N, C-alpha and C positions, 0 to 999 in steps of 0.2 A: 287413533294414534296407528300407526302399522305395526302389528304383533312382532314382525321380524326384528324391527328396529329395536321395539321395546325390550325384545329380550335380548338383544345382543348388547345394549345399555346394562342389562341386567345380568353379563358375565355368559350368555349362551345358557343359561339353566335358571328354569324359575317357577315360582306358584301364579298359579292361573289368577288366584286372587289378589296376590299382586300387580300384575300386570294390569288388572282390572282396577286398580286405584290407582295405576299411572295413566289412565285413560284409552286402554284396549277395550273395545266392544267385545261383546258374545260371540258377535255376528263374523268380526274382524278375524277372533281367534279361531272359529269355526272353518273359514275360508283359508287361513293361514295352513290348518291341520290337512285338508283337503287338498290344497296346490302342493304339498310335500314339503312347504317352508317350513313348517314346525312341526314335531311330532310329541307324542304323549309319552312320558317316561312312566308315568303311573298316576292315579287319581290324583287329581290336582296340583301336578306338577307337569312343564312343557320344557322341551329343548330344542335347540337351533342343531341342524345336520352338522356333524364335525365339531359340534361341542367338547370341551374337556370332558373325556372319556371317564375321567374318576368322579368328575364332579356327577354327571349323569348317572353313574352308577351309585354314588352315597346318597342321590336324589331317590334313585327306585328301591333303595335298600333302607330307607329312613334314616340314614345315621349321617354323622361329620367325618370328616377326615381330623385325623388328630393323632396325636402321639410323635411317632418317629415318620410318620408318614406327611404328617403336617409339618415338622420341622425339616424334611429334607424339602419339602416345596417351598420353603420361604427361604430356601440358601444356607440354613445352618448345618454345621459339620455334623454328621450322624455316621456310627459305626456302621449298621447294616438297615438299609431301608426295604429288603427286598421281600418282606412280609407285611401287607398292608395291616395298619391301625387303624379302627374308626372308634365311635364314642357314641353313644346314647343314653338319656338319662333312665334310670332305673324302671321307672313304669311305661317304657316305649316297648308295649308286646308287639308292636309292630314289624320292628327291627329286625333284620337277620341279615346275615352273610354266608354265604358258600365256603369260603377260606379266609384267610386272615385271623385277626383278632378283634374283639369287641370288646371295649370296655364300659361299662356299665357303669355310671357313676353320676354325681350331684358336682355340677361344675362350679367352681368359684366365681368365673366369669358369665351371667346368663347370656344363653345361646339363643340369638334372634331367630326367629321360626325360617326367615328366608336364608338363612345360613348355611351352608354345606360346608365350610370348613370350619373348623375350629378356633378359639383365638388362640394364639402363640402360648400366652400364659397358662390357659388350662392344659394345653399339649404339653408344656413341659415339667406341670404338677403331675400329670398321667405317666410322664415318663418315670418321674421319681420315682414311682413305686412298681413301673414294669421293665425296666432297662437295669444292668448289672450296674453298680455306683459308679465306674470309672468311664464308661462310657454315657452315662447320664450327665456327670459333670462335665464331660467334654462337649456335650450339645448346650449344658447352660451356660458353658463359659464363652461359645459360638454365638449366641443370643445376645450374650452382654459385650464380648466386641464388639459386633456390629449395632447395638443399640438399640435393638429391636425389642428392649424390655424395659421397664423402669423399675431398676433395683428397689428404689426407694417404695414404690408403690406394692412392691411384693415383700416389703418386711412389714409394711403394716397391713398385709392382707390376714386372714388367718389358713396359715398352709398346714398341710399334715407335717409331721415330725420327720418325714424322708426328704419333701422339698425344703423345708426350714433348714435341714443340713446341707442341701445341696446349695442354696442359697448363700448360706455363712462360709463356705467353701470356695466358692467361685470367683475367679478374678477375671477379669478385660484382656490379661495380658497374652494369653496362650496364641500364638498364631495358627495353632492348628490343634484339629483334636488328638494327633499323637501327640503331642506336646504335654497336653495335660494327662493324659494315661501315661507315659513314662515319669511325668512327675509327682503323681499319685502313687506312683509304685514305689516310689524311690526316697518319700517323706520319713520312714521310718528310720532312715541313717542319720538322723538329725544333723546333717552336716548342711552348710548353706550352699544351695542349690538357687542360681539363679537363671530365669530364664531371659532368653530374646537381651543378648549384652552383646553392644559394639565392640569389638577387640579387633586391632588393625586394620580398620578402615570394613570391615564387613560385620553382620549380624550373626551372631550364634546361637543355635536354641539352645543350650544350658551352659552352663559355667557350676562346675562343683568346686568347690573351694575355692583356692585362687588358679588354679592350672589344667584342672582336666575339662576338656570340653567333650561335650555328646551331642554330636548331631544328627537328624535325623532324614532321611533322604525320601522324598518321595516321587509321583509318577513325573516331576517336573524336573530331576535331577538326570538328564541327559543333556548329549550335545553340548552347547556352549557352556550353559549352566554346570553340568557336571565338571566341565576344564574350569572353571572358574572354581568352583567348589576344592579340588583337587589341588589348586594352585594357593588358596588360602591357608589349607590344611598344611602344606610344605611351609608357609608364612608363620602359622603358629608353632609348627614343631622349630623352628629355628630359634625363635623367640623364647623358646623354653615350656611351651606348652604341650600338652600330650592329646591327643585326640584320638575317639573314638567314633566313629561313623558306622551306624546300622541303616538298616532298610526297614519298608512297613511291616515285610513279611517277618521280619527276624524279631521288631517288636510285639508284634501280634502272636506269631507260631511258633515263636521259639525265644520265649521271654528268661528262658531258665540258663540259655547261653549269654546271651546279653549281661543278664546279671553276676553272671560269673566274671564277666569282662570286667565289668566296672567295679566288683569288687575287689577283683586281682590288682587294679590300678589301685585303687584306694587303698588296701595293702601295702604296696610298693611305695606309697604314700607319693605319688604321681600327682594328687590334689593341692599339692603343698610345694608352695614358693621353696626354692633353694635357701 
């Protein structure tokens, strides 16, 4: 079997032993290395030129991509994935990284020796102890919304307390992580706060009580989308609703100001039907 073809089938980075089991001979591997069709990552691992750089780095360092890094790669909402997070078993003395975060842990789901990416379940569990509660909850809810994890299987697993709490409180209904964060910050009000409500032909992010609408603008709220939002805000106002529209920056960096607005509206009973 051709070494490059076998390596392509394995995602571009693989262990030599695995390729040998796939039928690639030692001679074929040597020829592929000499011709530049593949290259050695570290002892026992090879890769294709142009292979996923993060997978190559994980193989070189003896770790798996995990936590927020893995969640972002799987398309989940994460607050910040600029710092790389990887994982390795506690006894993996060969594992090392020059920057980023390495999580030494015993995974809930066993990691296959060929894998360079953690399971999403393991990554979410690591996040429960690594990330701030509200951002971890947002990622858990993103996973549930996209049906990328089985909540029943997690419920039956032996989760650590932080992960057990996130599973109990996560719901699949938030449309974005920012909605999870806002909802989490307002739970103490002990008022009805309903996410994703259809009112007058459009969906609003939150309805507090009967009449107070809170909308969170993302990067897509420009052009025609922005015009549509403004028109709907006007329609809501004409029908007796009070609308508070905030930006991502206000939510994440100026929360005290946002909270004052919401509390002022509640203090004026703008959340209650006349």
